[in-house]
N, C-alpha and C positions, 0 to 999 in steps of 0.2 A: 603661193601667189605668183603669177607670171610677172616677168619684168615689165611688160606694158601696163599691167594692173598697178604695180608698185609705182611706176612713174606717174600714172594718172592720180594715184593717191597723194604722191609727193607734191603735186601742183596745188593741192588744197589742204595740206597738213598744217599750214599756218595761215590764219586770216588776219589781215591788217587793214585798217581804214581810219581816215581822219574824221573827227566829229566837231561840229560847230559849237560855239559857246553855249553851255547849258550846265546845270547841276546834275542832270540825269541823262546818261547815254544809254540807249538800247541798242545792243549789238546782235544782229541776226547773222551769226557767222556760218550757220548751216553745217558745221562739222558734226559728225555722228558721235553719240555717247555723251555722258556727263563728265567724264574724266578729262578735264582740260586744264591748262596752265595759262593764266591771264596776266598781261603786263600793260599798264597804263602810262602814258607820257603826255606832257603838255605839248604845245605847238613849237616849243624850242627843243623838243626831244629830251627833256629832263624827266626822269622817273617821278611819278607822283603816287602817293598812297591815298587812294580814295577813302571816303567815309565808309563805304562798303561796296563789295562786288557780290552780285547775286546771280546764281545759276538758275534762271527762271524755269527753263525747260530745255529739252534737248535742242541745241542749235541756237539758243537765245540767252544772252547775258545782259544784266542791267548793272550800270555803274553809277554811284552817287558820289559827287565831289562836294567839298565844303563850300564852294562858290562856283559861279558860272565859269567854265573852263573850256578852251578850245584845245584839242589834242588828238592823240592817236591811241588806239587799242590794238594789241596783238593777242590773238588766241591761238595757243599751240594745241593741236590734237595729239594726245599722248601715244596712241597706238595707230599704226604698227611701227612708226619710225623712231619713236623716242622710248628708250628703255626706262621704265619707271616702276616704282613700288608703291602700293597703297596700304597704309597702316590704319586700321579701324581704331577709333577712340570712343569709349563709352563712359559717360559721366566723368570726363577726364579733366583734371586740373594740372597735375604734375606727375612725372614719372619717366622711366627709360624704356626704350624699345630697341629691338635688334633690326639692323638694316643689312642689306646684302651686297653693298658696294665696296667693302674693304677700304683700301686707301684712296679710292676714286672720289673726286668731288661730285657733289650733287646739290641741286636746288630743291627748296622745300616750300610748299604752299599748303594751307589748311582750310578745310571747308566744314561747315556744320551740316546736319541732316536736312535743314531747310534751304540749303543751297547758298548760304552766305559765307564769304571768306572770314576767317578768324585770325587775328594777328597775335602772335605769341608774345609773352613777356620775356621769355628766354628760349632759345633754340641752340643747343650745343652738341657738337660731335665729340663724344668722350674718347672713343678709340675707333679702330677699324671695323667695329661691328655694332657699336652702341650709340644711340642718339638720345639726348635728354630734352624734353619739352616741359615748359611751364607756362600756364595761361592765367589771365586775370580772374577768370571764373570758369566753373565747370561747364562742359558742353558735350554733346554727342556729335560725332562726325568722323573725319578721317584726315590723315596727312598724305600728301602726294610728294614722293621723292622722285626727281627726274635727273638722269645722268646725261650722257652724250655731250659732256662739256667740251667745247672746242676753243675756248678763250680762257687763258689763265696767266696770272702774273703775281709774283710775291713782292711785298713792300716791307721796308723796315723803318719805323719811326718817321713816316711822312704824313703831312697833312693833306696833300693833293696826290691822288693816285691817277696815273695816266697809262692806259692800256692800249697799245697799238695792235691791230689785228689785220689779217689778210682777207677778210670776208667782205665782199663788196655788196652794195645795194641791200644792206641788212639793217639799216638804222631803225626801221620800225619793227624788225623781227629779231631783237636781241633781248634776252632775259639775263640780267646780271644779279649776282649776290656777292656779298663781302663777308668775310669772317676774320676774326683775329687769330693769333697763334694758339689760343686756348680752344679753338674750334667753335667759338660763340658767333652766331650771326650778328653782324653789326650793320647799322643803317647810316649811310653817309648823309650829310646835310644837303648835298646836291649830287646828282648823277646825270651826266649829259652825254649824249651820243653825237659824235662828229664824224660822219663818213660820207660826205658829199663826193669825195674823190672817186672817179670812175676809171682811173688808170690802175695798173698793177703796181701799187705802192703800199707802204704801211701807213699811209696818211688817214686811215680809218681808225678813229680814236674814241675811247670811252673814258671820260674824266669823272672821278669821284672826289668830292671834297668833304673833309671832316672838320669838326670844330677844333680838334687838337691833333697833333701828330700821333699816328697809330701804326702798329705793325700787323700784317696779316696778308690775306690772299684775296684778290679779286678774280672771279671766274664766272663763266656764263655759257650760254648757248646762243649762237647766232645762226640764223637760217637764211642763207642767201647764196651768193656765188662764191664757193670756197676755192681759192687758188693756192 
């Protein structure tokens, strides 16, 4: 692929848009292929977990929230810019799989064959090549593992995690994930993006709050102006 072609693809590799108050958002992102990574936020730029995300067809996603919500949706096209692995899951409830990222951090999202996201009961990185999944019920589908992590910070027994980063204008284009020191994916009570600052400072912040102090790592992918 030529440099010009890559730059042209780069301009559309992430789609972000604000949506008005509704329980159903239809996102016509126009990115090619079905392998995408989706992040939803409210209008305060806090991460929200929708009731479901559905990959309706190529270029179209539907999100259903538990109540009318105003917010943002970011859709990351995985190829060619984001290094990712796809693991097929057949009538799957619990088990282990090999991944290819070694000690690198990676984010995980799950989809069934009908295009709906599936939320795991447990997702744990056991070692540098093994990941453990457990779900509430069996399903057919796949896991998407995506690397290219450019934000990372380790915390020890803290209730509020605050991550400063140097990536500007990326508030709507940040996918974050948290895990404890056992490699288990953990979900904060609240996760907020604060990066209005347009100067070359570290005042671009992601704040995660937990119910109790916890040790672990916050990491993610921000797509913006990397200085």
